[in-house]
DSSP file (Angstrom, degrees, kcal/mol; ACC not computed):
  #  RESIDUE AA STRUCTURE BP1 BP2  ACC     N-H-->O    O-->H-N    N-H-->O    O-->H-N    TCO  KAPPA ALPHA  PHI   PSI    X-CA   Y-CA   Z-CA
    1    1 A M              0   0    0      0, 0.0    44,-0.4     0, 0.0     2,-0.1   0.000 360.0 360.0 360.0 139.5   55.0  178.5 -105.9
    2    2 A T     >  -     0   0    0      1,-0.1     4,-1.8    42,-0.1     5,-0.2  -0.363 360.0-110.3 -90.2 165.4   57.2  178.5 -102.8
    3    3 A N  H  > S+     0   0    0      1,-0.2     4,-2.8     2,-0.2     5,-0.2   0.899 119.9  56.1 -55.5 -44.1   57.1  176.1  -99.8
    4    4 A Y  H  > S+     0   0    0      1,-0.2     4,-1.7     2,-0.2    -1,-0.2   0.904 105.9  50.5 -63.3 -40.4   55.8  178.9  -97.7
    5    5 A D  H  > S+     0   0    0      1,-0.2     4,-0.9     2,-0.2    -1,-0.2   0.871 113.9  43.6 -62.1 -39.4   52.8  179.4 -100.0
    6    6 A I  H >X S+     0   0    0     -4,-1.8     4,-1.4     1,-0.2     3,-0.5   0.877 110.9  54.9 -76.1 -34.9   51.9  175.8 -100.1
    7    7 A A  H 3X S+     0   0    0     -4,-2.8     4,-2.7     1,-0.2    -2,-0.2   0.835 102.4  58.4 -59.0 -38.4   52.4  175.6  -96.3
    8    8 A Q  H 3X S+     0   0    0     -4,-1.7     4,-1.8    -5,-0.2    -1,-0.2   0.779  99.8  56.7 -72.2 -26.0   50.0  178.5  -95.9
    9    9 A F  H <X S+     0   0    0     -4,-0.9     4,-2.5    -3,-0.5    -1,-0.2   0.955 111.2  44.2 -60.1 -51.8   47.1  176.5  -97.7
   10   10 A F  H  X S+     0   0    0     -4,-1.4     4,-2.9     1,-0.2    -2,-0.2   0.889 112.7  50.9 -67.9 -38.1   47.5  173.7  -95.1
   11   11 A E  H  X S+     0   0    0     -4,-2.7     4,-2.0     2,-0.2    -1,-0.2   0.874 110.1  50.2 -65.6 -33.3   47.7  176.2  -92.2
   12   12 A D  H  X S+     0   0    0     -4,-1.8     4,-2.8     2,-0.2     5,-0.2   0.950 111.1  49.0 -64.7 -48.5   44.6  177.9  -93.3
   13   13 A V  H  X S+     0   0    0     -4,-2.5     4,-2.6     1,-0.2     5,-0.2   0.927 112.3  47.3 -54.7 -47.7   42.8  174.6  -93.6
   14   14 A G  H  X S+     0   0    0     -4,-2.9     4,-1.6     2,-0.2    -1,-0.2   0.882 113.4  48.2 -62.9 -38.1   43.9  173.5  -90.1
   15   15 A N  H  X S+     0   0    0     -4,-2.0     4,-2.6    -5,-0.2    -2,-0.2   0.937 112.5  47.3 -67.5 -43.8   42.9  176.8  -88.6
   16   16 A L  H  X S+     0   0    0     -4,-2.8     4,-2.5     1,-0.2    -2,-0.2   0.920 112.8  50.5 -61.0 -45.3   39.4  176.8  -90.3
   17   17 A L  H  X>S+     0   0    0     -4,-2.6     5,-3.0     1,-0.2     4,-0.5   0.848 110.8  50.0 -62.3 -37.2   38.9  173.1  -89.2
   18   18 A E  H ><5S+     0   0    0     -4,-1.6     3,-0.8    -5,-0.2    -1,-0.2   0.909 110.5  48.8 -65.9 -46.9   39.9  174.1  -85.6
   19   19 A I  H 3<5S+     0   0    0     -4,-2.6    -2,-0.2     1,-0.3    -1,-0.2   0.884 108.3  53.3 -64.1 -34.7   37.4  177.0  -85.7
   20   20 A K  H 3<5S-     0   0    0     -4,-2.5    -1,-0.3    -5,-0.2    -2,-0.2   0.671 117.4-116.4 -73.5 -14.2   34.7  174.7  -87.0
   21   21 A G  T <<5 +     0   0    0     -3,-0.8    -3,-0.2    -4,-0.5    -2,-0.1   0.733  55.5 165.5  85.5  25.6   35.4  172.4  -84.0
   22   22 A E      < -     0   0    0     -5,-3.0    -1,-0.1     1,-0.2     5,-0.1  -0.128  51.5 -60.7 -70.1 170.2   36.5  169.5  -86.1
   23   23 A N     >  -     0   0    0      1,-0.1     4,-1.9     3,-0.1    -1,-0.2  -0.223  46.5-135.2 -51.7 130.0   38.4  166.3  -84.8
   24   24 A Q  H  > S+     0   0    0      1,-0.2     4,-3.1     2,-0.2     5,-0.2   0.798 104.0  59.2 -62.1 -32.1   41.9  167.6  -83.2
   25   25 A F  H  > S+     0   0    0      1,-0.2     4,-2.1     2,-0.2    -1,-0.2   0.929 109.2  44.8 -65.5 -41.1   43.9  164.7  -85.0
   26   26 A R  H  > S+     0   0    0      2,-0.2     4,-1.7     1,-0.2    -2,-0.2   0.924 114.5  47.3 -65.7 -43.3   42.6  166.1  -88.4
   27   27 A V  H  X S+     0   0    0     -4,-1.9     4,-2.1     1,-0.2    -2,-0.2   0.956 113.5  48.8 -58.3 -54.0   43.4  169.7  -87.4
   28   28 A R  H  X S+     0   0    0     -4,-3.1     4,-3.5     1,-0.2     5,-0.3   0.837 105.1  57.8 -54.1 -38.3   46.8  168.6  -86.2
   29   29 A S  H  X S+     0   0    0     -4,-2.1     4,-2.4     1,-0.2    -1,-0.2   0.926 109.9  44.6 -67.7 -40.7   47.6  166.7  -89.4
   30   30 A Y  H  X S+     0   0    0     -4,-1.7     4,-2.5     2,-0.2    -1,-0.2   0.943 116.2  46.6 -64.0 -46.3   47.0  169.9  -91.5
   31   31 A L  H  X S+     0   0    0     -4,-2.1     4,-2.1     2,-0.2    -2,-0.2   0.875 113.5  47.7 -63.7 -43.0   49.1  172.0  -89.1
   32   32 A N  H  X S+     0   0    0     -4,-3.5     4,-2.8     2,-0.2     5,-0.2   0.925 110.9  52.2 -68.7 -40.5   51.9  169.5  -88.9
   33   33 A A  H  X S+     0   0    0     -4,-2.4     4,-2.7    -5,-0.3     5,-0.3   0.933 107.9  52.7 -53.1 -49.3   51.9  169.2  -92.8
   34   34 A A  H  X S+     0   0    0     -4,-2.5     4,-2.9     1,-0.2    -1,-0.2   0.935 111.3  45.3 -52.8 -49.8   52.1  173.0  -93.0
   35   35 A R  H  X S+     0   0    0     -4,-2.1     4,-1.8     1,-0.2    -1,-0.2   0.882 112.6  51.9 -64.2 -37.9   55.2  172.9  -90.6
   36   36 A T  H  < S+     0   0    0     -4,-2.8     4,-0.3     1,-0.2    -1,-0.2   0.902 114.3  41.7 -63.3 -41.8   56.8  170.1  -92.6
   37   37 A I  H >< S+     0   0    0     -4,-2.7     3,-1.1    -5,-0.2    -2,-0.2   0.900 113.0  53.3 -75.8 -40.2   56.5  171.8  -95.8
   38   38 A G  H 3< S+     0   0    0     -4,-2.9    -2,-0.2    -5,-0.3    -1,-0.2   0.825 111.7  46.1 -61.3 -30.9   57.5  175.2  -94.5
   39   39 A E  T 3< S+     0   0    0     -4,-1.8    -1,-0.2    -5,-0.2    -2,-0.2   0.375  84.0 121.3 -95.9   5.4   60.7  173.7  -93.0
   40   40 A L    <   -     0   0    0     -3,-1.1   -37,-0.1    -4,-0.3     4,-0.1  -0.387  51.9-155.2 -62.3 139.3   61.7  171.8  -96.1
   41   41 A S  S    S+     0   0    0     -2,-0.1     2,-0.2     2,-0.1    -1,-0.1   0.747  78.1  64.2 -87.1 -23.9   65.1  172.7  -97.6
   42   42 A Q  S    S-     0   0    0      1,-0.0     2,-0.5   -39,-0.0    -2,-0.1  -0.656  98.2 -99.3 -97.6 157.6   64.1  171.5 -101.0
   43   43 A S     >  -     0   0    0     -2,-0.2     4,-1.8     1,-0.2     5,-0.1  -0.613  23.7-158.1 -79.4 119.0   61.3  173.0 -103.2
   44   44 A I  H  > S+     0   0    0     -2,-0.5     4,-2.4     1,-0.2     5,-0.2   0.842  96.0  57.7 -58.7 -39.4   58.1  170.8 -102.9
   45   45 A T  H  > S+     0   0    0    -44,-0.4     4,-2.4     1,-0.2    -1,-0.2   0.897 106.8  48.2 -68.1 -38.6   56.9  172.2 -106.2
   46   46 A E  H  > S+     0   0    0      2,-0.2     4,-1.8     1,-0.2    -2,-0.2   0.882 108.8  54.3 -64.1 -39.5   60.2  170.9 -107.8
   47   47 A M  H  <>S+     0   0    0     -4,-1.8     5,-2.6     2,-0.2    -2,-0.2   0.920 111.4  45.0 -61.6 -48.5   59.6  167.5 -106.1
   48   48 A V  H ><5S+     0   0    0     -4,-2.4     3,-1.3     1,-0.2    -2,-0.2   0.910 113.1  48.8 -61.7 -44.0   56.1  167.3 -107.7
   49   49 A K  H 3<5S+     0   0    0     -4,-2.4    -1,-0.2     1,-0.2    -2,-0.2   0.809 112.2  50.5 -67.4 -28.4   57.4  168.4 -111.2
   50   50 A N  T 3<5S-     0   0    0     -4,-1.8    -1,-0.2    -5,-0.2    -2,-0.2   0.435 116.4-115.3 -86.0  -3.0   60.2  165.8 -110.9
   51   51 A G  T < 5 +     0   0    0     -3,-1.3    -3,-0.2     1,-0.2     2,-0.1   0.699  57.7 162.0  73.6  17.6   57.7  163.1 -110.0
   52   52 A E      < -     0   0    0     -5,-2.6     2,-1.0    -6,-0.2    -1,-0.2  -0.434  49.7-107.3 -68.0 144.4   59.1  162.6 -106.5
   53   53 A D    >   -     0   0    0      1,-0.2     3,-1.7    -2,-0.1     4,-0.1  -0.687  31.8-172.6 -82.8 100.4   56.9  160.8 -104.0
   54   54 A V  G >  S+     0   0    0     -2,-1.0     3,-1.1     1,-0.3    -1,-0.2   0.596  79.3  74.5 -70.6 -11.4   55.8  163.7 -101.6
   55   55 A T  G 3  S+     0   0    0      1,-0.3    -1,-0.3     4,-0.1     5,-0.2   0.530  79.8  74.3 -78.1  -5.3   54.2  161.0  -99.3
   56   56 A S  G <  S+     0   0    0     -3,-1.7    -1,-0.3     2,-0.1    -2,-0.2   0.583  77.8  97.1 -79.8  -9.7   57.8  160.1  -98.2
   57   57 A L  S X  S-     0   0    0     -3,-1.1     3,-1.7     3,-0.1     2,-0.1  -0.495  94.8 -92.0 -80.9 150.7   57.8  163.3  -96.2
   58   58 A P  T 3  S+     0   0    0      0, 0.0    -1,-0.1     0, 0.0   -22,-0.1  -0.387 109.6   7.1 -65.6 134.4   56.9  163.0  -92.5
   59   59 A G  T 3  S+     0   0    0      1,-0.2     2,-0.8    -4,-0.1   -26,-0.2   0.494  98.2 119.7  75.0   5.9   53.2  163.5  -91.9
   60   60 A I    <   +     0   0    0     -3,-1.7    -1,-0.2    -5,-0.2    -3,-0.1  -0.870  37.2 171.2-105.8 102.7   52.3  163.5  -95.5
   61   61 A G     >  -     0   0    0     -2,-0.8     4,-2.4    -3,-0.1     5,-0.2  -0.224  51.3 -79.2 -94.4-170.1   49.9  160.7  -96.5
   62   62 A K  H  > S+     0   0    0      2,-0.2     4,-2.6     1,-0.2     5,-0.2   0.924 126.9  49.7 -58.2 -50.0   48.0  160.1  -99.7
   63   63 A D  H  > S+     0   0    0      1,-0.2     4,-1.5     2,-0.2    -1,-0.2   0.916 115.5  41.0 -59.1 -47.3   45.3  162.6  -99.1
   64   64 A L  H  > S+     0   0    0      2,-0.2     4,-2.7     1,-0.2    -1,-0.2   0.856 114.0  55.4 -67.5 -34.8   47.6  165.4  -98.2
   65   65 A G  H  X S+     0   0    0     -4,-2.4     4,-1.8     1,-0.2    -2,-0.2   0.871 106.3  48.7 -67.4 -33.0   49.9  164.4 -101.0
   66   66 A D  H  X S+     0   0    0     -4,-2.6     4,-2.1     2,-0.2    -1,-0.2   0.823 110.3  52.9 -70.0 -32.4   47.1  164.6 -103.5
   67   67 A K  H  X S+     0   0    0     -4,-1.5     4,-2.4    -5,-0.2    -2,-0.2   0.910 107.4  52.0 -69.4 -43.5   46.2  168.1 -102.0
   68   68 A I  H  X S+     0   0    0     -4,-2.7     4,-2.4     2,-0.2    -2,-0.2   0.932 109.3  49.9 -56.9 -46.2   50.0  169.2 -102.6
   69   69 A H  H  X S+     0   0    0     -4,-1.8     4,-3.0     1,-0.2     5,-0.3   0.928 110.1  50.4 -60.0 -48.9   49.7  168.0 -106.3
   70   70 A E  H  X>S+     0   0    0     -4,-2.1     4,-2.1     1,-0.2     6,-0.7   0.893 111.7  48.1 -60.6 -38.2   46.5  170.0 -106.7
   71   71 A I  H  X5S+     0   0    0     -4,-2.4     4,-2.3     1,-0.2    -2,-0.2   0.948 114.2  45.1 -62.8 -48.6   48.1  173.1 -105.2
   72   72 A V  H  <5S+     0   0    0     -4,-2.4    -2,-0.2     1,-0.2    -1,-0.2   0.887 119.7  40.8 -62.5 -44.3   51.2  172.8 -107.4
   73   73 A E  H  <5S+     0   0    0     -4,-3.0    -1,-0.2    -5,-0.2    -2,-0.2   0.774 132.0  19.8 -81.7 -23.3   49.2  172.1 -110.6
   74   74 A T  H  <5S-     0   0    0     -4,-2.1    -3,-0.2     2,-0.3    -2,-0.2   0.575  89.8-126.7-121.7 -14.8   46.2  174.6 -110.2
   75   75 A G  S  <<S+     0   0    0     -4,-2.3     2,-0.3    -5,-0.5    -4,-0.2   0.571  83.9  83.0  78.3   4.7   47.5  177.2 -107.7
   76   76 A E        -     0   0    0     -6,-0.7     2,-0.4    -5,-0.1    -2,-0.3  -0.873  68.0-143.0-135.4 163.1   44.3  176.5 -105.6
   77   77 A L    >>  -     0   0    0     -2,-0.3     4,-1.8     1,-0.1     3,-0.6  -0.939   8.8-159.3-131.4 114.4   43.1  174.0 -103.1
   78   78 A S  H 3> S+     0   0    0     -2,-0.4     4,-2.5     1,-0.3     5,-0.2   0.884  91.8  58.7 -65.8 -39.7   39.3  173.2 -103.6
   79   79 A Y  H 3> S+     0   0    0      1,-0.2     4,-2.1     2,-0.2    -1,-0.3   0.870 107.3  45.2 -58.6 -36.6   39.0  171.9 -100.0
   80   80 A L  H <> S+     0   0    0     -3,-0.6     4,-2.1     2,-0.2    -1,-0.2   0.841 111.1  54.0 -75.3 -32.5   40.1  175.3  -98.6
   81   81 A N  H  X S+     0   0    0     -4,-1.8     4,-0.6     2,-0.2    -2,-0.2   0.902 109.3  49.4 -66.1 -38.3   37.7  177.1 -101.1
   82   82 A K  H >X S+     0   0    0     -4,-2.5     4,-1.4     1,-0.2     3,-0.8   0.918 111.0  48.6 -65.8 -45.5   34.9  174.8  -99.7
   83   83 A L  H 3X S+     0   0    0     -4,-2.1     4,-2.3     1,-0.2    -2,-0.2   0.887 107.7  54.0 -65.3 -37.1   35.8  175.7  -96.0
   84   84 A T  H 3< S+     0   0    0     -4,-2.1    -1,-0.2     1,-0.2    -2,-0.2   0.644 107.8  52.1 -72.9 -12.8   35.9  179.5  -96.8
   85   85 A Q  H << S+     0   0    0     -3,-0.8    -1,-0.2    -4,-0.6    -2,-0.2   0.776 111.8  44.9 -81.5 -30.7   32.4  179.1  -98.2
   86   86 A E  H  < S+     0   0    0     -4,-1.4    -2,-0.2    -3,-0.2    -3,-0.1   0.853 124.9  32.2 -80.3 -33.7   31.2  177.4  -95.0
   87   87 A L  S  < S-     0   0    0     -4,-2.3    -1,-0.1    -5,-0.1   -71,-0.0  -0.843  94.4 -99.7-122.5 154.6   33.0  180.0  -92.7
   88   88 A P    >   -     0   0    0      0, 0.0     3,-2.4     0, 0.0     4,-0.3  -0.623  26.6-142.2 -76.9 129.1   33.7  183.7  -93.2
   89   89 A P  G >  S+     0   0    0      0, 0.0     3,-1.7     0, 0.0     4,-0.4   0.741  95.1  77.5 -57.5 -22.5   37.3  184.0  -94.4
   90   90 A S  G >> S+     0   0    0      1,-0.3     3,-1.3     2,-0.2     4,-0.7   0.751  77.3  77.0 -58.0 -27.1   37.7  187.1  -92.2
   91   91 A L  G X4 S+     0   0    0     -3,-2.4     3,-1.1     1,-0.3     4,-0.3   0.868  86.7  60.3 -53.3 -37.7   38.0  184.6  -89.2
   92   92 A L  G X4 S+     0   0    0     -3,-1.7     3,-1.2    -4,-0.3     4,-0.3   0.782  93.6  62.6 -65.2 -25.5   41.6  183.9  -90.3
   93   93 A E  G X4 S+     0   0    0     -3,-1.3     3,-1.2    -4,-0.4    -1,-0.3   0.784  91.5  65.8 -63.2 -28.0   42.5  187.6  -89.8
   94   94 A L  G X< S+     0   0    0     -3,-1.1     3,-1.0    -4,-0.7    -1,-0.2   0.637  84.5  75.0 -71.1 -13.0   41.7  187.2  -86.1
   95   95 A L  G <  S+     0   0    0     -3,-1.2    -1,-0.3    -4,-0.3     5,-0.2   0.688  79.4  73.7 -67.9 -19.8   44.7  184.7  -85.9
   96   96 A R  G <  S+     0   0    0     -3,-1.2     2,-0.7    -4,-0.3    -1,-0.2   0.786  78.4  92.8 -65.8 -23.5   46.9  187.8  -86.1
   97   97 A I  S X  S-     0   0    0     -3,-1.0     3,-2.0    -4,-0.2    46,-0.1  -0.622  85.0-122.0 -73.5 109.6   45.9  188.5  -82.5
   98   98 A E  T 3  S+     0   0    0     -2,-0.7    48,-0.1     1,-0.3     3,-0.1  -0.292  96.9  29.0 -52.0 129.9   48.3  187.1  -80.0
   99   99 A G  T 3  S+     0   0    0      1,-0.2     2,-0.7    -4,-0.1    -1,-0.3   0.302  96.5 105.3 100.2  -7.9   46.5  184.8  -77.7
  100  100 A L    <   +     0   0    0     -3,-2.0     2,-0.2    -5,-0.2    -1,-0.2  -0.916  41.1 168.8-112.0 121.6   43.9  183.7  -80.1
  101  101 A G     >  -     0   0    0     -2,-0.7     4,-2.9    -3,-0.1     5,-0.3  -0.583  53.3 -84.2-115.2 178.3   44.0  180.3  -81.7
  102  102 A G  H  > S+     0   0    0      1,-0.2     4,-2.3    -2,-0.2     5,-0.1   0.849 125.5  52.9 -54.3 -40.1   41.5  178.4  -83.8
  103  103 A K  H  > S+     0   0    0      2,-0.2     4,-1.9     1,-0.2    -1,-0.2   0.921 112.4  42.3 -72.4 -43.8   39.7  177.0  -80.7
  104  104 A K  H  > S+     0   0    0      2,-0.2     4,-2.8     1,-0.2     5,-0.2   0.939 114.9  52.4 -70.0 -43.8   39.1  180.5  -79.1
  105  105 A I  H  X S+     0   0    0     -4,-2.9     4,-2.6     1,-0.2     5,-0.2   0.919 106.9  52.2 -55.2 -42.6   38.2  182.0  -82.4
  106  106 A G  H  X S+     0   0    0     -4,-2.3     4,-3.2    -5,-0.3     5,-0.3   0.937 108.6  50.2 -58.0 -45.7   35.7  179.3  -82.9
  107  107 A K  H  X S+     0   0    0     -4,-1.9     4,-2.6     2,-0.2     5,-0.5   0.936 111.6  48.5 -52.6 -52.7   34.2  180.0  -79.5
  108  108 A L  H  X S+     0   0    0     -4,-2.8     4,-1.6     1,-0.2     6,-1.5   0.884 115.5  44.8 -62.3 -38.4   33.9  183.7  -80.3
  109  109 A Y  H  X S+     0   0    0     -4,-2.6     4,-1.0     4,-0.3    -2,-0.2   0.919 117.9  40.9 -77.6 -40.2   32.3  183.0  -83.6
  110  110 A H  H  < S+     0   0    0     -4,-3.2    -2,-0.2    -5,-0.2    -1,-0.2   0.803 126.6  31.6 -73.0 -29.5   29.9  180.4  -82.5
  111  111 A E  H  < S+     0   0    0     -4,-2.6    -3,-0.2    -5,-0.3    -2,-0.2   0.758 136.5  21.2-101.4 -30.5   28.8  182.0  -79.2
  112  112 A L  H  < S-     0   0    0     -4,-1.6    -3,-0.2    -5,-0.5    -2,-0.2   0.410  94.3-124.4-119.6   0.1   29.1  185.7  -80.1
  113  113 A D     <  +     0   0    0     -4,-1.0     2,-0.6    -5,-0.3    -4,-0.3   0.858  50.2 165.3  59.8  38.6   29.0  185.6  -83.9
  114  114 A I        +     0   0    0     -6,-1.5    -1,-0.2    -9,-0.2    -2,-0.1  -0.792  13.0 152.0 -93.1 125.7   32.3  187.5  -84.2
  115  115 A T        +     0   0    0     -2,-0.6     2,-0.3    -3,-0.1   -22,-0.2   0.532  57.4  47.7-122.0 -18.9   33.9  187.4  -87.6
  116  116 A T  S  > S-     0   0    0      1,-0.1     4,-2.4   -23,-0.1     5,-0.1  -0.813  78.6-114.8-129.4 160.8   35.9  190.6  -87.8
  117  117 A L  H  > S+     0   0    0     -2,-0.3     4,-2.2     1,-0.2     5,-0.2   0.894 117.2  52.8 -63.8 -38.7   38.4  192.6  -85.7
  118  118 A D  H  > S+     0   0    0      2,-0.2     4,-1.9     1,-0.2    -1,-0.2   0.848 109.2  47.7 -66.9 -30.9   35.9  195.4  -85.4
  119  119 A Q  H  > S+     0   0    0      2,-0.2     4,-2.7     1,-0.2     5,-0.2   0.915 112.7  51.6 -71.3 -45.2   33.2  193.1  -84.0
  120  120 A L  H  X S+     0   0    0     -4,-2.4     4,-1.7     1,-0.2    -2,-0.2   0.860 109.5  48.7 -59.4 -35.1   35.8  191.7  -81.7
  121  121 A E  H  X S+     0   0    0     -4,-2.2     4,-2.4     2,-0.2    -1,-0.2   0.883 111.6  49.7 -71.9 -36.0   36.7  195.1  -80.5
  122  122 A K  H  X S+     0   0    0     -4,-1.9     4,-1.7     1,-0.2    -2,-0.2   0.906 111.0  48.7 -60.4 -44.1   33.1  196.1  -79.9
  123  123 A A  H  <>S+     0   0    0     -4,-2.7     5,-2.6     2,-0.2     6,-0.6   0.883 111.5  48.0 -70.0 -33.8   32.4  192.9  -78.0
  124  124 A S  H ><5S+     0   0    0     -4,-1.7     3,-1.7    -5,-0.2    -1,-0.2   0.926 110.8  53.3 -73.3 -39.1   35.5  193.4  -75.7
  125  125 A D  H 3<5S+     0   0    0     -4,-2.4    -1,-0.2     1,-0.3    -2,-0.2   0.882 110.8  47.3 -54.8 -36.6   34.4  197.2  -75.2
  126  126 A A  T 3<5S-     0   0    0     -4,-1.7    -1,-0.3    -5,-0.1    -2,-0.2   0.355 114.4-123.5 -89.0   0.0   31.0  195.8  -74.1
  127  127 A N  T < 5S+     0   0    0     -3,-1.7    -3,-0.2    -4,-0.1     4,-0.1   0.837  71.9 130.8  55.1  36.7   32.7  193.3  -71.8
  128  128 A K    > < +     0   0    0     -5,-2.6     3,-0.7    -6,-0.1     4,-0.4   0.740  59.3  62.4 -87.4 -24.1   31.0  190.4  -73.5
  129  129 A I  G >  S+     0   0    0     -6,-0.6     3,-2.7     1,-0.2     6,-0.2   0.955  94.2  60.6 -66.2 -51.4   34.2  188.2  -74.1
  130  130 A Q  G 3  S+     0   0    0      1,-0.3    -1,-0.2    -6,-0.1     7,-0.2   0.677  96.2  64.1 -57.3 -17.4   35.0  187.8  -70.3
  131  131 A A  G <  S+     0   0    0     -3,-0.7    -1,-0.3    -4,-0.1    -2,-0.2   0.727  84.2  97.0 -78.8 -20.5   31.5  186.1  -69.9
  132  132 A L  S X  S-     0   0    0     -3,-2.7     3,-1.7    -4,-0.4     2,-0.1  -0.464  87.8-104.4 -76.7 145.2   32.6  183.2  -72.2
  133  133 A E  T 3  S+     0   0    0      1,-0.2     3,-0.1    -2,-0.1    -1,-0.1  -0.402 109.5  25.2 -62.9 134.2   33.8  180.0  -70.7
  134  134 A G  T 3  S+     0   0    0      1,-0.4    -1,-0.2    -2,-0.1     2,-0.2   0.338 111.9  85.4  93.1  -8.5   37.7  179.8  -71.2
  135  135 A F    <   +     0   0    0     -3,-1.7    -1,-0.4    -6,-0.2     2,-0.3  -0.652  54.5 171.1-115.3 169.6   37.9  183.6  -71.3
  136  136 A G     >  -     0   0    0     -2,-0.2     4,-2.7    -3,-0.1     5,-0.2  -0.946  51.0 -77.8-163.1-176.3   38.1  186.1  -68.3
  137  137 A K  H  > S+     0   0    0     -2,-0.3     4,-2.2     2,-0.2     5,-0.2   0.917 126.8  49.4 -59.9 -45.1   38.7  189.7  -67.5
  138  138 A K  H  > S+     0   0    0      2,-0.2     4,-2.2     1,-0.2    -1,-0.2   0.854 111.9  48.3 -67.4 -36.5   42.5  189.4  -68.0
  139  139 A T  H  > S+     0   0    0      2,-0.2     4,-2.7     1,-0.2     5,-0.2   0.941 109.9  51.7 -69.8 -51.0   42.1  187.7  -71.4
  140  140 A E  H  X S+     0   0    0     -4,-2.7     4,-2.2     1,-0.2    -2,-0.2   0.899 110.8  49.1 -48.6 -43.7   39.6  190.3  -72.5
  141  141 A Q  H  X S+     0   0    0     -4,-2.2     4,-2.5     2,-0.2    -1,-0.2   0.884 108.8  51.8 -63.6 -40.7   42.1  193.1  -71.5
  142  142 A K  H  X S+     0   0    0     -4,-2.2     4,-3.0     1,-0.2    -1,-0.2   0.927 109.1  52.0 -64.8 -39.8   44.9  191.4  -73.3
  143  143 A L  H  X S+     0   0    0     -4,-2.7     4,-2.9     1,-0.2     5,-0.2   0.934 108.6  50.8 -60.5 -42.9   42.6  191.3  -76.5
  144  144 A K  H  X S+     0   0    0     -4,-2.2     4,-2.1    -5,-0.2    -1,-0.2   0.928 109.7  48.7 -58.5 -44.3   41.9  194.9  -76.2
  145  145 A N  H  X S+     0   0    0     -4,-2.5     4,-1.8     2,-0.2    -2,-0.2   0.906 112.5  49.3 -61.5 -43.5   45.6  195.7  -75.9
  146  146 A E  H  X S+     0   0    0     -4,-3.0     4,-2.2     2,-0.2    -2,-0.2   0.936 110.2  50.1 -56.0 -51.2   46.3  193.5  -79.0
  147  147 A I  H  X S+     0   0    0     -4,-2.9     4,-2.4     1,-0.2    -1,-0.2   0.892 108.6  51.9 -66.9 -37.7   43.7  195.0  -81.0
  148  148 A E  H  < S+     0   0    0     -4,-2.1    -1,-0.2    -5,-0.2    -2,-0.2   0.881 109.0  51.6 -58.6 -39.7   44.9  198.6  -80.2
  149  149 A Q  H  < S+     0   0    0     -4,-1.8    -2,-0.2     1,-0.2    -1,-0.2   0.869 111.3  47.9 -63.8 -39.9   48.4  197.6  -81.3
  150  150 A I  H  <        0   0    0     -4,-2.2    -2,-0.2     1,-0.2    -1,-0.2   0.901 360.0 360.0 -72.6 -37.7   47.1  196.3  -84.6
  151  151 A K     <        0   0    0     -4,-2.4    -1,-0.2    -5,-0.2    -2,-0.2   0.484 360.0 360.0 -75.9 360.0   45.0  199.2  -85.5
């Protein structure tokens, strides 16, 4: 398993936590861990297999270290599986749209029940997005343009 693969687990957890509206420190710790792992010049899988202490890496404490071991040993992360059962995994696809982060996706999900690109497109066509706090007419138009480019 590559560093990129492992980093993606942490990035997905961080984004899903942000969509849920969880504590920003917790969100940031997962996203920072993803960045740290993704930028490592050595293989984190090899570090685990060689018995090296992954908690010596910046921003990786015991909890995240245990999760790294779980990913390397099983190829899965039970915490991510739990989050994807609580939230539609299709929400992560919305992150492909420039200008949408976890916080905005969370607002779209919680207030308009948007979980897919198609639902986002329909809501923007009906001018429902601009009515949300933190969004506006310009943002809605940018989202429409981004959706058109993706499709």
